[in-house]
C-alpha positions in Angstrom: 5.6 -21.0 11.9 1.9 -20.1 12.3 1.2 -17.2 10.0 -1.1 -14.3 11.0 -3.8 -15.2 8.4 -4.0 -18.7 10.1 -4.8 -17.3 13.5 -8.2 -18.0 15.0 -9.9 -17.2 18.3 -8.8 -19.5 21.1 -5.4 -20.4 19.6 -2.2 -20.2 21.6 0.8 -18.9 19.7 4.5 -19.3 20.3 6.2 -17.7 17.3 8.4 -14.9 16.0 6.8 -11.8 14.4 8.0 -8.4 13.3 7.0 -5.7 15.7 6.0 -2.9 13.4 4.9 -0.4 16.1 5.1 -0.3 19.9 3.1 2.2 22.0 2.6 2.5 25.8 -1.0 3.5 26.6 -3.2 3.8 29.7 -6.3 1.7 30.6 -9.4 3.5 32.0 -8.0 2.8 35.5 -4.7 4.6 34.6 -2.6 1.4 34.4 0.0 1.2 31.6 -0.1 -1.4 28.9 1.7 -2.1 25.7 0.0 -1.9 22.3 1.8 -3.6 19.4 1.2 -4.1 15.7 2.8 -7.4 14.6 3.5 -8.4 11.0 4.4 -11.3 8.8 4.2 -11.9 5.1 0.4 -12.6 5.3 -0.6 -9.5 7.2 -0.8 -7.7 10.5 -2.4 -8.2 13.9 -2.8 -6.1 17.0 -1.3 -7.4 20.2 -1.6 -6.2 23.8 0.7 -6.6 26.8 -1.6 -6.0 29.8 1.0 -6.6 32.4 4.2 -4.7 31.5 5.7 -5.6 34.8 5.6 -9.3 34.2 9.0 -11.1 34.4 8.2 -12.6 31.0 8.3 -9.2 29.3 11.7 -8.6 27.9 13.3 -5.5 26.3 12.5 -4.8 22.6 11.6 -1.9 20.3 9.6 -1.2 17.2 11.0 -2.9 14.1 12.6 -5.7 16.2 11.7 -9.3 15.5 10.1 -10.6 18.7 9.4 -14.1 20.0 6.2 -14.2 22.0 3.8 -16.5 23.8 0.1 -15.4 23.8 -3.5 -16.2 23.2 -5.7 -15.2 20.2 -8.9 -13.3 21.1 -11.4 -11.3 19.1 -12.0 -7.6 19.7 -14.3 -5.5 17.5 -14.5 -8.4 15.0 -10.7 -8.5 14.5 -8.1 -10.9 15.9 -5.9 -9.7 18.7 -3.1 -11.4 20.6 -3.0 -11.1 24.4 0.8 -11.4 25.1 2.0 -13.4 28.1 5.7 -13.4 27.4 7.8 -11.5 24.8 11.4 -10.9 24.0 13.7 -9.8 21.2 14.2 -12.8 18.9 17.7 -14.1 18.1 18.9 -13.9 14.5 18.8 -17.6 14.0 15.1 -17.8 15.1 13.7 -16.1 12.0 14.0 -15.6 8.2 13.4 -12.0 7.3 11.6 -12.9 4.0 8.8 -14.5 6.1 7.9 -11.1 7.4 7.5 -9.1 4.3 4.0 -9.1 2.8 4.2 -9.8 -0.9 1.7 -9.5 -3.8 -0.2 -12.7 -4.6 0.5 -11.9 -8.3 3.7 -12.6 -10.1 5.9 -9.5 -10.1 7.8 -10.3 -13.2 4.6 -11.0 -15.2 3.0 -7.7 -13.9 6.1 -5.7 -14.9 6.0 -7.3 -18.4 2.3 -6.2 -18.8 3.2 -2.7 -17.6 6.2 -2.5 -20.0 4.0 -3.6 -22.9 1.5 -0.7 -22.1 4.5 1.7 -22.0 5.5 0.5 -25.5 2.0 1.1 -26.8 2.2 4.9 -26.0 2.6 6.5 -29.4 3.2 10.2 -28.6 7.1 10.4 -28.9 7.5 12.8 -26.0 5.3 10.8 -23.6 6.8 7.5 -24.8 10.3 8.8 -24.1 9.3 10.0 -20.7 7.6 6.7 -19.8 10.4 4.5 -21.2 13.1 6.6 -19.5 11.8 5.7 -16.1 10.1 2.4 -16.5 12.3 0.6 -19.1 15.7 2.2 -19.2 16.2 3.2 -15.6 17.0 -0.3 -14.1 17.6 1.0 -10.6 14.2 2.8 -10.6 12.4 -0.3 -12.0 13.8 -2.5 -9.3 12.8 -0.1 -6.6 9.4 0.5 -8.1 8.6 -3.2 -8.4 9.6 -3.8 -4.7 7.7 -0.9 -3.3 4.3 -0.8 -1.6 1.4 1.5 -2.6 0.5 2.4 0.9 1.5 2.1 4.6 -1.6 0.1 5.5 -4.8 1.0 3.6 -4.5 -0.9 0.3 -1.7 -2.6 -1.6 0.6 -2.3 1.4 2.9 -5.1 0.4 6.0 -5.8 -1.7 4.9 -5.3 -5.4 1.9 -3.3 -4.3 2.8 -0.2 -6.1 3.4 -2.1 -9.3 0.1 -4.1 -8.9 -1.9 -0.9 -8.2 -0.3 1.0 -11.1 -0.9 -1.8 -13.6 -4.5 -2.1 -12.5 -5.1 1.6 -12.9 -3.4 1.6 -16.3 -5.6 -1.3 -17.5 -8.8 0.4 -16.3 -7.7 3.6 -18.1 -6.9 1.7 -21.3 -10.5 0.4 -21.2 -11.9 4.0 -20.6 -9.8 5.3 -23.5 -11.2 2.6 -25.8 -14.8 3.2 -24.8 -14.8 7.0 -24.5 -13.3 8.2 -27.7 -12.9 11.8 -26.5 -10.1 10.6 -24.2 -6.4 11.1 -25.3 -5.2 7.5 -24.6 -1.5 8.4 -24.6 -2.0 11.2 -22.0 -4.2 9.1 -19.8 -2.0 6.0 -19.8 1.1 8.1 -19.1 -0.7 9.8 -16.3 -1.8 6.5 -14.9 1.7 5.2 -15.1 3.1 8.1 -13.1 0.2 9.0 -10.8 1.7 7.3 -7.7 5.4 7.5 -8.7 5.9 9.8 -5.7 5.2 6.9 -3.3 8.7 5.7 -4.0 9.9 8.7 -1.9 6.8 9.1 0.3 7.3 5.7 1.9 10.5 4.1 3.1 11.5 0.6 1.9 10.5 -2.6 3.7 10.4 -3.7 6.4 9.8 -0.2 7.7 7.3 0.9 5.0 6.6 4.1 6.8 6.3 7.8 5.9 9.6 9.6 5.2 10.1 13.3 6.1 9.3 14.2 2.4 6.2 12.0 2.6 5.0 13.8 5.7 5.8 17.3 4.5 5.0 17.1 0.8 3.0 13.9 0.1 3.3 11.6 -3.0 1.2 13.8 -5.3 3.5 16.8 -5.0 6.6 14.6 -5.0 5.3 12.8 -8.1 4.6 16.0 -10.0 8.2 17.2 -9.2 9.8 13.9 -10.3 7.9 14.0 -13.7 8.7 17.7 -14.2 12.4 17.1 -13.5 12.6 14.4 -16.1 10.5 16.4 -18.7 13.1 19.2 -18.5 15.7 16.7 -19.7 13.7 15.9 -22.9 14.4 18.5 -25.7 11.3 20.0 -27.2 8.8 18.5 -24.8 5.7 20.6 -25.4 4.9 22.9 -22.5 1.1 22.4 -22.8 1.5 18.6 -22.8 3.7 18.8 -19.7 1.1 20.9 -17.9 -1.7 18.6 -18.8 0.2 15.6 -17.6 1.1 17.2 -14.3 -2.5 18.4 -13.9 -3.6 14.7 -14.1 -1.2 13.7 -11.4 -2.1 16.7 -9.2 -5.8 16.0 -9.5 -5.9 12.2 -9.3 -7.4 12.1 -5.8 -10.3 14.1 -7.2 -11.2 16.4 -4.3 -9.2 19.0 -2.3 -10.2 17.3 1.0 -8.7 14.0 -0.3 -5.3 15.6 -0.8 -5.4 16.8 -4.4 -4.0 20.3 -4.9 -6.4 20.6 -7.9 -9.8 19.1 -8.9 -9.9 17.4 -12.3 -10.3 19.9 -15.2 -9.5 17.5 -18.0 -11.4 14.4 -19.1 -8.2 12.4 -18.7 -7.8 13.7 -15.1 -11.3 12.7 -14.3 -10.9 9.2 -15.8 -7.6 8.7 -13.8 -9.4 9.7 -10.6 -12.1 7.2 -11.2 -9.7 4.4 -12.1 -7.5 5.1 -9.1 -10.5 5.2 -6.7 -12.0 2.0 -8.2 -8.8 0.0 -7.7 -8.1 1.4 -4.3 -11.6 0.8 -2.9 -12.0 -2.7 -4.4 -8.6 -3.8 -3.2 -9.4 -2.3 0.3 -12.6 -4.3 0.4 -10.8 -7.5 -0.8 -8.2 -7.2 1.9 -11.0 -6.7 4.6 -12.9 -9.7 3.4 -9.7 -11.9 3.2 -8.8 -10.8 6.7 -12.1 -12.0 8.0 -11.1 -15.6 7.7 -14.1 -18.0 8.0 -16.5 -15.4 9.4 -19.5 -15.4 7.1 -21.6 -12.9 9.1 -21.5 -9.2 9.4 -18.0 -7.9 10.0 -19.0 -4.6 11.7 -18.5 -1.0 10.8 -15.4 -0.3 8.8 -14.0 3.2 9.0 -12.2 3.0 5.7 -15.4 2.0 3.8 -17.6 4.0 6.2 -20.2 1.2 6.3 -21.0 -2.2 7.8 -19.5 -5.0 5.7 -20.6 -8.6 5.0 -19.3 -11.3 2.6 -21.5 -12.1 -0.3 -23.6 -15.3 0.2 -22.4 -18.4 -1.5 -25.0 -19.9 -3.8 
């Protein structure tokens, strides 16, 4: 199998991919064409079916595995496949595991690091809350470690939510050690839980798409509700501490226009916002650069980073 990250301009492909999305659009001349997003474990690539009436175009839908013949071109500095023939793949033509993008880091090792940080939380109420979810609740731990952190922007792969959460916790641990005013236990617990709502905002792989709750509520509100529900099961959990923790979760995007119901009012909430944004932006940039393949020149304007991007020169 030729994986998506191996595709280069001018290649001919005859392989099976997961069709993540399928849309029918119109050219400037009013002719219908098919616009697809294909996926395997190394990433995604856009594909176009310019002649929907071709006898080589079979019936298939989004989330089907499809066998296609096509040619790789470049459009707006990104690979694209011009599809000549396509059909729904037979079950014996693919192995589903080849089509799930997976973290490049070891999931078991990342979870062990996260669990160690949980054990380092000294406040008895915050420790009980954290351990209740991330140590004792085995079903939740399994789901959390398998989940992605996003549909497509950053950490959109198996283990992505774990990888992002661990990175944010480690950044927050550094902040707490350097800025002595910070309550380490509160900040680490907030970092641990800041994206917990994504386990309900996004469906499981291979769909990895927004659920109804995700569309209507969003992961920030869902996460605050999940934490509040578990807090109510812990006798004597201080009301003020519960409010401060939930504030950190509600404010972790930093600005109202970025989806946070509240702006950071606590130093821990501000630190969490910076850590979350740092990891999200640097991972986004990493994925953009990795997706550029051998291209050493300017990659063009990127709407996520809102700037033109180029790889650093090798010395």
